[in-house]
Steps between C-alpha positions, in 0.01 A plus 500: 500500500632847409534754779580876513853408593561260202306702229721762332377833599300689247404866514176563324372811330259666746187671354344732754179701445231291657392573857316186593535119447528387141232265368613397148776558248511394136716554191439563129718537192297720262485349151595828342785554740678163510798636680308647785334333797238659715413425870164581658404480862188499708507636857285557801590868471245536217767608253588236231823583330693420184879491477788418266577144599877527417580797713202511733436860412144633555301576186158580633208451741144429431295721762138458558421208725364557849603167644799267494600370159536129507589434129651690206550356153602639161331368184721284270562805278601727790227764391254444792531433876237355732480529875292316757420669829357486848273778404268243320618600150719414203649780294641486149768761417686634203851362585675767303316813616362382835137594408219320678307334216240282674387412843309165562302495829502185716309416823804412707882514514663414160823299542608412143480605135654371184483588125423237237787430265328693221437786729121489431389375830572586868424249781456584859438322835484564866302462818166459303613163387399589144733490204404786262611552137457833344504568120727806479392599157157593648669752722308597814193307365699179559387502863122521419283191558513262202839638385720358788544128551477383865618161613430403865772287656301291742162469666666609825666844478871486445747782432687510161866577568650481152385465137714436185408458145659186343383604149213693359254220596620362836519697819631372832362618838671403826294533827494480869366151508831372359355428147621627162214507261536522128220661307424492135389850455305433178284230645518656860579149625750356754704262311767402761555539874838443670539506885773583741530491885381851588385833371688593185724798562678528174464347153719522197498346148834431322543382145817300470676300227686203621668245279315652207165447665273797594368485861263709710591498867266640769668614817288527818605637835258394769523423867855373562573368157578585146334271240559452139245365245549412142210632297392349163236677277279324250209576269411826343271804581208413724614132505845577633603306810779490741669220706742549774743269680712556799868493442641609838384620832783660711467578863646841577670656813240766486129533470277688258210604721564866407600635156810286429558308180721308261635543153657245259794590282341570169760350263676211675215396743777359725450721798250716672498785746271518797427746783235555757489503880858610572763748357692257290482454120568136420598312185410131465562205266190432302543122500611434862385806683854550638577850617779648274516857609391724790508877479411771750429861407135570591407630843159336491341174378495425127152570356555438126775409242550424132779411254555741220400361157872422412563343823811699573347695790203459732309750715382478859242713679483530873294618795775760535365689207797441261561299188843343460647377174733205527740331244433135424863415436706795637830319434426458123425876476775637713 
């Protein structure tokens, strides 16, 4: 097991600006700017931000929410941003100018948002236990009855903690009952349900190529474990289905009862980073769960983390209100 004394010390880039605990971080490489990577962050201070992911320099803030922001995402083109808030609303912004374009009202705290791969739809979920899908081309009218699709997760109320589009048809929703449901949005049917030990705190989808084979790996942080599922998609359109098989379930030296999480290396798939109930940022072996690295830099528990798309760096957000950018292989880049 790696310890602070055996792990080579790394000094991360510190990104100040937030004043409350972080809730989510995510990266995007805009297709029309292939040499640039953006980093967006959601925070309890109501002020979601966008930064240059290489330097950590602040680019802008989307101001307008009256409650904690739990989720911030850029659309695949990098033109739109969406935010989910404790003020019972989802907002869509112009990611370039910062203009507030749309506001979709909800009846409870909204914890997660995600754009479809074609940028036409926005999904949201939270404490209502209802997964909503808005057709963005309809603008503000997308939230009117009959225009928004609503998929209830269970007979008994559950909280949706994360949602992720697999493609333009299939949408994953993770919940407080430990279940990850896959919905075919066209048919509005639940086509697959996976289950873990506790409330899902974090969920990530990674597309890998191993030995010439394309794989979809689902990473789940829940309870005291990080689980990895292999996903297989079959069929087309409204007949599209999903199957998932458990690859690994690794017990962690931390728990994920708060806003911790895990992220899989996006190109090799050989290691993952996890953080949660303490101050340490840990790197683990994907196959064995062995701890490879252990870093300290934050002054509060780790609340969120993600690898950059090229896998050369990863970001961690903490209760201390800062984001830190770490090198994946500092020796190779020194």
